[in-house]
Structures are given as C-alpha cells and as structure tokens.
C-alpha positions as CSV (number, residue, x, y, z in Angstrom):
1,M,88.0,247.2,2.9
2,H,88.6,247.8,6.6
3,T,87.6,250.8,8.6
4,R,89.4,252.5,11.5
5,R,86.8,250.9,13.8
6,Q,87.8,247.5,12.5
7,A,91.5,248.2,12.9
8,L,91.1,249.5,16.4
9,G,88.8,246.5,17.2
10,A,91.6,244.1,16.1
11,L,93.8,245.6,18.9
12,L,91.0,244.9,21.4
13,L,90.4,241.2,20.5
14,P,92.2,239.9,23.6
15,I,89.5,241.6,25.7
16,A,86.7,240.1,23.7
17,C,88.1,236.7,23.6
18,A,89.1,236.4,27.3
19,P,87.8,233.1,28.7
20,R,84.8,233.3,31.0
21,A,83.5,230.6,33.4
22,Q,80.0,230.4,32.1
23,W,77.8,227.3,32.0
24,V,74.5,227.1,30.2
25,G,73.6,223.5,31.1
26,P,74.6,219.9,30.6
27,G,76.9,219.6,27.6
28,A,77.3,223.4,27.2
29,T,80.9,223.2,26.4
30,R,80.8,220.0,24.4
31,V,81.7,219.8,20.7
32,P,81.0,216.6,18.7
33,P,83.6,213.9,19.4
34,P,85.4,212.3,16.5
35,A,83.1,210.2,14.4
36,G,85.6,207.4,14.0
37,R,86.0,205.3,10.9
38,G,83.3,204.4,8.5
39,T,81.3,205.8,5.7
40,P,78.7,208.5,6.4
41,D,76.0,205.8,6.1
42,E,77.8,203.6,8.7
43,V,78.3,206.6,11.1
44,A,74.6,207.4,10.7
45,R,73.8,204.2,12.5
46,D,76.3,204.6,15.3
47,E,74.0,205.4,18.2
48,D,76.9,205.8,20.7
49,Y,78.2,208.6,18.5
50,W,74.9,210.4,18.1
51,S,74.1,210.1,21.8
52,E,77.2,212.2,22.3
53,I,75.9,214.7,19.8
54,A,72.5,214.8,21.6
55,R,74.3,215.6,25.0
56,A,75.7,218.8,23.5
57,F,72.2,220.2,23.4
58,T,70.3,221.6,26.4
59,V,66.8,220.6,25.2
60,D,64.0,219.7,27.7
61,R,63.5,216.0,27.0
62,S,60.0,216.0,28.5
63,A,58.8,217.3,25.1
64,I,59.8,216.0,21.6
65,N,60.6,218.5,19.0
66,L,60.0,217.1,15.5
67,N,59.5,220.6,14.0
68,N,63.1,221.6,13.5
69,A,62.2,222.9,10.1
70,S,60.6,225.9,11.8
71,L,63.3,226.7,14.4
72,S,66.1,224.7,15.8
73,P,67.6,224.9,19.3
74,S,71.3,225.7,19.5
75,P,73.9,223.5,21.2
76,G,75.3,224.6,24.5
77,I,78.5,225.9,23.0
78,V,76.5,228.3,20.8
79,Q,74.4,229.5,23.7
80,E,77.5,230.0,25.9
81,A,79.3,232.0,23.1
82,M,76.2,234.2,22.7
83,S,76.0,234.8,26.4
84,R,79.7,235.6,26.5
85,H,79.4,238.3,23.7
86,L,76.3,239.7,25.3
87,T,78.0,239.9,28.7
88,L,80.9,241.8,27.1
89,A,78.6,244.2,25.4
90,N,76.9,245.0,28.7
91,S,80.0,245.1,30.9
92,T,82.0,247.6,28.8
93,P,80.9,250.8,27.2
94,S,78.3,249.8,24.7
95,A,79.7,251.8,21.8
96,H,83.1,250.3,22.4
97,A,81.8,246.7,22.1
98,Q,79.4,247.5,19.2
99,W,81.7,249.5,17.0
100,M,85.3,248.5,17.9
101,V,85.3,245.0,19.2
102,A,82.5,243.3,17.2
103,P,83.3,244.3,13.6
104,P,86.6,242.4,13.2
105,L,85.1,239.4,14.9
106,R,82.2,239.6,12.4
107,E,84.6,239.7,9.5
108,A,86.1,236.4,10.8
109,V,82.7,234.8,10.8
110,R,82.1,236.1,7.3
111,Q,85.3,234.6,6.1
112,R,84.6,231.2,7.7
113,L,81.1,231.0,6.3
114,A,82.4,231.8,2.8
115,A,85.1,229.2,3.0
116,Q,82.7,226.6,4.2
117,W,80.3,227.1,1.3
118,G,82.8,227.7,-1.5
119,V,82.3,231.4,-2.2
120,D,84.2,234.6,-1.7
121,A,83.9,236.5,1.6
122,E,83.1,239.6,-0.3
123,E,79.9,237.9,-1.5
124,I,78.5,237.0,1.9
125,A,76.3,239.2,4.1
126,I,75.3,238.2,7.6
127,T,71.6,238.9,8.0
128,R,68.9,238.2,10.6
129,N,67.0,235.5,8.7
130,A,66.2,234.1,5.3
131,A,63.3,236.5,4.8
132,E,65.5,239.5,5.2
133,G,68.0,238.2,2.7
134,L,65.3,237.2,0.2
135,Q,63.5,240.5,0.5
136,I,66.7,242.4,-0.2
137,C,66.7,240.5,-3.6
138,Q,63.0,240.6,-4.2
139,L,62.7,244.3,-3.5
140,G,66.1,245.4,-4.6
141,I,66.0,244.2,-8.3
142,D,64.5,246.9,-10.5
143,L,61.3,246.0,-12.2
144,A,58.9,248.0,-14.3
145,R,55.1,248.0,-14.4
146,G,53.9,244.9,-16.3
147,D,57.1,243.0,-15.7
148,E,56.5,239.4,-14.5
149,V,58.0,237.4,-11.8
150,L,57.6,233.6,-11.7
151,A,57.2,231.4,-8.7
152,T,55.3,228.2,-7.6
153,T,52.3,227.8,-5.4
154,Q,54.6,226.0,-2.9
155,D,57.0,228.9,-2.3
156,Y,57.1,230.3,1.2
157,P,54.1,232.6,1.9
158,H,56.2,235.5,3.2
159,M,58.1,235.6,-0.1
160,I,54.9,235.4,-2.1
161,A,53.5,238.3,0.0
162,T,56.6,240.3,-0.9
163,F,55.9,240.0,-4.6
164,Q,52.2,240.7,-4.1
165,Q,53.1,243.9,-2.4
166,R,55.1,244.9,-5.4
167,E,52.1,244.0,-7.5
168,R,49.9,246.4,-5.5
169,R,52.5,249.2,-5.3
170,E,54.3,249.0,-8.6
171,G,52.1,247.1,-11.0
172,I,54.3,244.1,-11.6
173,V,52.7,240.7,-12.2
174,L,53.2,237.6,-10.1
175,R,52.7,234.3,-12.0
176,Q,52.5,231.0,-10.1
177,F,52.3,227.4,-11.2
178,K,51.8,224.1,-9.4
179,L,54.3,221.4,-8.8
180,P,53.7,217.6,-8.5
181,V,53.5,216.2,-5.0
182,P,55.9,214.5,-4.6
183,A,58.0,215.6,-7.5
184,E,60.3,212.7,-8.5
185,D,61.4,213.9,-12.0
186,P,63.9,216.8,-11.8
187,A,63.7,217.3,-15.6
188,R,60.0,217.7,-15.4
189,I,60.4,220.5,-12.8
190,V,62.8,222.3,-15.1
191,S,60.4,221.9,-17.9
192,L,57.6,223.4,-15.8
193,Y,59.6,226.5,-15.0
194,E,60.6,227.0,-18.7
195,S,57.1,226.4,-20.0
196,N,55.8,229.2,-17.7
197,I,58.3,231.8,-18.9
198,T,56.7,234.5,-21.0
199,P,58.2,237.4,-23.0
200,R,57.5,239.6,-19.9
201,T,59.3,237.3,-17.3
202,R,62.0,239.3,-15.6
203,L,62.7,237.3,-12.5
204,I,62.3,233.8,-11.1
205,L,62.1,232.6,-7.4
206,I,62.9,229.0,-6.6
207,T,62.9,227.3,-3.2
208,H,65.9,225.0,-2.8
209,M,64.1,222.8,-0.3
210,I,60.3,223.3,-0.1
211,N,59.2,223.8,3.5
212,L,55.9,222.0,3.1
213,T,57.3,218.6,2.1
214,G,61.1,218.9,2.2
215,Q,61.2,218.5,-1.7
216,I,64.7,219.3,-2.9
217,M,64.5,221.2,-6.2
218,P,66.9,221.0,-9.2
219,V,68.2,224.6,-8.5
220,R,71.4,224.4,-10.6
221,E,69.5,223.1,-13.7
222,V,66.7,225.8,-13.3
223,V,69.4,228.5,-12.9
224,A,71.2,227.3,-16.1
225,M,67.9,227.2,-18.0
226,A,66.9,230.7,-16.8
227,R,70.3,232.1,-17.7
228,R,69.9,231.0,-21.3
229,H,66.7,233.2,-21.3
230,G,68.5,236.1,-19.6
231,I,66.4,235.8,-16.4
232,P,68.0,236.1,-12.9
233,V,67.0,233.6,-10.3
234,I,66.6,234.2,-6.5
235,V,67.2,231.0,-4.5
236,D,65.4,230.5,-1.2
237,G,67.7,228.3,0.8
238,A,66.0,228.7,4.1
239,Q,65.8,224.9,4.7
240,S,68.8,223.7,2.8
241,L,72.0,225.2,4.3
242,G,73.4,222.9,7.0
243,H,70.7,220.3,6.2
244,F,72.2,218.3,3.4
245,D,75.7,218.4,2.0
246,F,76.3,221.0,-0.8
247,K,78.2,224.2,-1.5
248,I,76.5,227.4,-2.6
249,S,79.0,227.5,-5.4
250,D,77.6,224.1,-6.6
251,L,74.4,225.9,-7.5
252,D,76.0,228.5,-9.8
253,C,73.4,231.0,-8.8
254,D,73.5,234.8,-8.4
255,Y,71.4,235.2,-5.3
256,F,70.9,232.8,-2.4
257,A,69.5,233.5,1.1
258,T,69.1,231.3,4.1
259,S,68.4,231.2,7.8
260,L,71.2,229.9,10.1
261,H,68.9,229.2,13.0
262,K,67.3,226.2,11.4
263,W,69.7,223.4,10.3
264,M,72.9,225.2,11.2
265,C,71.6,225.5,14.9
266,A,72.9,229.0,15.1
267,P,71.4,231.7,17.4
268,H,67.8,232.6,16.6
269,G,67.8,235.7,14.4
270,T,70.8,234.9,12.1
271,G,70.9,234.4,8.4
272,L,73.2,234.5,5.4
273,L,72.8,236.3,2.0
274,Y,75.0,235.4,-1.0
275,V,75.2,237.8,-3.9
276,R,77.6,237.1,-6.8
277,R,80.1,239.9,-6.8
278,D,79.2,241.3,-10.2
279,K,75.5,241.5,-9.1
280,I,76.1,243.6,-5.9
281,R,76.1,247.0,-7.5
282,G,72.8,246.4,-9.3
283,L,71.0,245.2,-6.1
284,W,69.5,247.9,-3.9
285,P,69.8,247.3,-0.1
286,L,66.6,247.0,2.0
287,M,67.7,249.9,4.1
288,A,69.6,252.9,2.6
289,A,73.4,252.6,2.5
290,P,76.0,255.3,1.6
291,A,76.9,255.5,-2.1
292,D,80.5,254.5,-1.5
293,L,79.2,251.0,-0.5
294,A,77.6,250.4,-3.9
295,D,79.9,247.5,-4.7
296,N,80.3,246.3,-1.1
297,I,78.4,243.3,0.2
298,R,78.2,245.1,3.6
299,K,75.7,247.5,2.3
300,F,73.1,244.8,2.9
301,E,74.0,244.9,6.6
302,E,73.2,248.6,7.0
303,V,70.1,248.0,9.2
304,G,71.0,250.2,12.2
305,T,72.0,248.9,15.6
306,T,71.6,245.2,16.2
307,P,73.0,243.0,18.9
308,P,76.4,241.6,17.7
309,A,76.2,238.6,20.0
310,N,73.8,236.7,17.6
311,A,76.1,237.0,14.6
312,L,79.3,236.4,16.4
313,A,78.0,233.2,18.0
314,V,77.5,231.8,14.5
315,A,81.2,230.9,14.6
316,E,80.5,228.3,17.2
317,A,77.5,226.9,15.3
318,L,79.8,226.6,12.3
319,T,82.4,224.8,14.4
320,F,79.8,222.4,15.6
321,H,78.6,221.7,12.1
322,Q,82.1,221.1,10.8
323,A,82.9,218.7,13.6
324,I,80.0,216.5,12.6
325,G,80.7,216.9,8.9
326,G,78.1,217.7,6.2
327,A,78.0,214.3,4.7
328,R,77.6,212.5,8.0
329,K,74.9,215.0,9.1
330,E,73.0,214.4,5.9
331,A,73.3,210.6,6.2
332,R,72.0,210.7,9.9
333,L,69.0,212.9,9.0
334,I,68.1,210.6,6.2
335,H,68.5,207.6,8.5
336,L,66.1,209.2,11.1
337,R,63.6,209.9,8.3
338,E,63.8,206.3,7.1
339,T,63.3,205.1,10.7
340,W,59.9,206.6,11.2
341,T,58.6,206.5,7.7
342,K,59.2,202.8,7.2
343,R,57.6,202.0,10.5
344,L,54.5,204.1,9.8
345,L,54.1,202.8,6.2
346,A,54.1,199.3,7.7
347,A,51.3,200.2,10.1
348,G,48.6,200.2,7.4
349,G,47.5,201.6,4.1
350,R,46.2,204.9,5.4
351,I,49.5,206.6,5.6
352,R,49.9,208.7,2.5
353,M,53.4,210.2,2.0
354,Q,53.7,213.6,0.4
355,T,57.5,213.5,0.3
356,S,59.6,211.3,-2.0
357,L,61.4,208.5,-0.1
358,R,63.7,207.7,-3.0
359,L,67.3,207.7,-1.8
360,G,68.6,209.0,-5.1
361,P,70.7,210.1,-6.8
362,P,69.6,212.8,-7.3
363,R,68.6,213.9,-3.8
364,L,64.9,214.5,-3.5
365,A,64.5,215.0,0.3
366,C,66.5,214.7,3.6
367,S,65.1,215.1,7.1
368,I,61.8,216.7,6.4
369,A,58.9,214.4,5.3
370,T,55.2,215.1,5.3
371,F,52.4,212.4,5.6
372,E,48.7,212.4,5.7
373,L,46.7,210.0,7.8
374,E,43.7,209.4,5.6
375,G,40.4,209.9,7.4
376,V,41.9,211.9,10.2
377,D,41.8,215.7,10.4
378,T,45.4,217.1,10.2
379,M,44.9,219.9,12.7
380,K,43.2,217.6,15.2
381,L,46.0,215.0,14.9
382,W,48.6,217.8,15.4
383,A,46.8,219.0,18.5
384,H,46.4,215.4,19.8
385,L,50.1,214.7,19.6
386,W,51.0,217.9,21.5
387,D,48.2,217.8,24.1
388,K,48.5,214.1,25.0
389,Y,52.2,213.3,24.3
390,R,54.0,216.7,24.1
391,I,55.2,215.8,20.6
392,L,55.5,218.9,18.4
393,T,55.3,218.4,14.6
394,G,54.3,220.9,11.8
395,A,50.7,221.0,10.4
396,V,50.4,221.6,6.7
397,V,47.0,222.4,5.4
398,R,47.2,223.6,1.8
399,D,45.4,222.8,-1.5
400,E,48.3,220.8,-2.8
401,V,49.7,219.4,0.5
402,R,47.9,218.2,3.7
403,G,49.5,216.4,6.6
404,L,51.9,216.4,9.4
405,R,55.4,217.6,8.6
406,V,58.0,215.7,10.6
407,S,61.6,217.1,10.9
408,P,63.9,215.4,13.4
409,S,67.4,216.9,13.9
410,V,70.8,215.6,15.0
411,Y,69.9,215.6,18.7
412,T,66.7,213.5,18.1
413,T,66.9,210.1,19.7
414,P,65.6,206.7,18.5
415,E,63.5,206.5,21.6
416,E,61.8,209.8,20.7
417,L,61.0,208.5,17.3
418,D,59.7,205.3,18.8
419,R,57.3,207.3,21.0
420,F,56.1,209.3,18.0
421,C,55.5,206.2,15.9
422,T,53.6,204.5,18.8
423,A,51.3,207.5,19.2
424,I,50.5,207.5,15.5
425,E,50.0,203.7,15.4
426,Q,47.4,204.0,18.2
427,V,45.5,206.6,16.1
428,V,45.7,204.3,13.1
429,R,44.1,201.5,15.2
430,R,41.7,203.4,17.4
431,G,41.2,206.8,15.8
432,L,41.4,210.1,17.7
433,P,39.7,210.2,21.1
434,A,36.3,211.9,21.1
C-alpha cells in the first residue's frame, strides 16, 4: 500500500540521492573488500582481510571496546550516509524531506531487510531499538487478570520490568525459572520451558541470545513446543541478528524484535520488529494508529516525528554486513572468542567460564563470553581494566552469573586482544593493586 506522499517522494529520489563530498574519517567510504577464496573458518584467520575491515571503522584506538554487546560503533559509510540524510533534512523544507523524500527510501530499506532475513516486507517494521519492538508485543497482546506469562531469570531486565508493570496494572502473573549456566543441552532447555507451563500460561518470552553470557537458545524448538500448547512466543533477538548466521524464517516464530545498532553496526537508535502477517491485526501498537492500518505492519511505526536519517542509513549497514557475509562474520567472531578464552584458560585454574565454548553443532555461543576470575571482585576488575588500560568490558553481577562479559567485534584486532589478555594475566599473577 503506497500513499500519495510515497508516490511524490519517488519522483524526488534524485534529490535525496545526489552525491555529496562528505568525509567522516579514515575509511569512511570503505566497504569490505572481497574475502577471496576459502571456507568461512579459513577467512576467519586471514588477518590481512580483517585489517581491511577494521580500517572501515573510525574508532579511537587509544581505547579498546570489548563491550560491543551493549552498543557497537558504525563503520564510516554508515556515518556518512546518516550525515547525508541529516544534511538533506536540514537544507530543504523539513516537511518535504520528512514526508515526501524519506518514505520511499524507508520502504526500500524495509524490502532489503526482509529479503536478507527470509521474510516478507509486509512483516517488517523499522523501530528504534529491540525494547520498543518487544514492548509492542509484550503490551500489545491481550491478557486477562490471572493470565500467566513465562520467562527465565536471565531475560533482559527491561523486558521483565514490562511484564511486571502489567502485573501491577492489570493483575497478570509473571512466572520465571532458572536456566543452567552454561546450558549445553538444548533438549533440557526445551523441557524446562515445557515443565513450567501451567493451565494459565498465555504467553512465553524467550531470549535468542542471552545478553549475560551469550548463550544461544533453542528458539525454534521452544516455539514448536509452545505452538503445540497453543501458546504464542515472543523472541528477544537483541543480540542475535547480524551476530551469527541465521534467518528469521528459520525460527518459525510469530514475533521477533532486535536492535540493529549492536551486531549490525547500524546507527544508534535503530531496530527491527517482525510480526507474522496473520498476527498483525491481533497485536495492538504501542502508540495509537488509525483503524485502517489494523492489518498493516506500518501501524507499529506510528510513533510521531522521528529523524529519518537513522532508519535510512540502515541500508549502508546492511550493505556492509552483506559484503562480509553472515557465515564469515560468525566464523571470525568465534575465532576472536577462541583467541582470548584459550589463552586465559591456560593462565591458571582461577578462570571460570560462564559461557559454553563448545563449537557445536548446535551453536551455543558466538562472540560473547563471560568469565569470572575467582577471588577477584568483578566490579573492581572491570574498573581496573578501564582505569589503567582503557579496556572496556561488561560487568555482570547477578545471582546466576558473575564475571566480565567480553564481546569483540569485526573491527577488533589481535593486538587488542593480546593487550586484554596480558592485563588479565597480570591480575592472575599479582592480584589487583591496593
């Protein structure tokens, strides 16, 4: 369905797409070079290739970011595209750029995202983050007082808080259960979900890749089990899309939401929501939409005026991702994880991994891995790495999981991992400074 604004905007595309001489920094206009021949595992060890990937980013190498699971930088071509769209919006009448030029470009982004992940463009909404997409589902599915929703104690706190608000406001019931750490038996995970279903269970939340440890969950199997019970499943894919190689269609789920500013390296404040076409009508949007959009995926984008530059620059992030290739990217991220985990495990018996290092199949983890250095306070170790070495990791302090979460990305260099490992080895030998 196309509006008059979209049709008029199509006529104005040459204006929006006119080349501009903008430069963000070293490598700003670079896209990944051809990977050459070889399997993904062979390419994963080609440091000449990955040094070219690293040059496409504009990161400050005086610091080491090993916390890409929180927020990733964008490569230069994405920054340049966002700057170009923002300049256009501020150099022409704002309403013209917002309502005539941007909509058809946004539709092109929607179509490319859908094609990349094996679903229909009419099932993809472009959101601002995973939380927005997940809350559309969590708050938009009708529930009655006493109805139960099922989640684990390792699901993302923001999503748990969303259900807890429904508990306080509507009288629903949130049930949570614990998972093994690490969890190396997918069948056991499915069994845990099923054993916690009650006659009142109306909805299940599952995290595709748990942010605490990087654990990859058997989503397809849990969805199939829940469907036999007539229970819909919301999939939190905040950490998975663009991280390891899969299609949304592989999961056979009804609802999936993710952030694009993590492993897709898209502009900060971009996300994706997938809703199976026959589920769109029954899902209320987060903000009110006209009744004639009841069956339209775009009703979930009715959030008022937002800057179009963020969403439009997703196109360049997708181009960058495609140039590397999902399988090669996954293999490289696993290689980086193997590089530092093997070295630290060889440093002594005090390193306790909270993430499975099994290479599968099935996949159990990718880039993210969490470890505890026994006898050392996690928060103090986190602060020590940043204060002394300018190495940023993630600190996890939970009942089930304690330790440093390490998440290198495609721009991370072997030298940076070497510096990180050296810093940890010194703490293993000498302890933290007083």
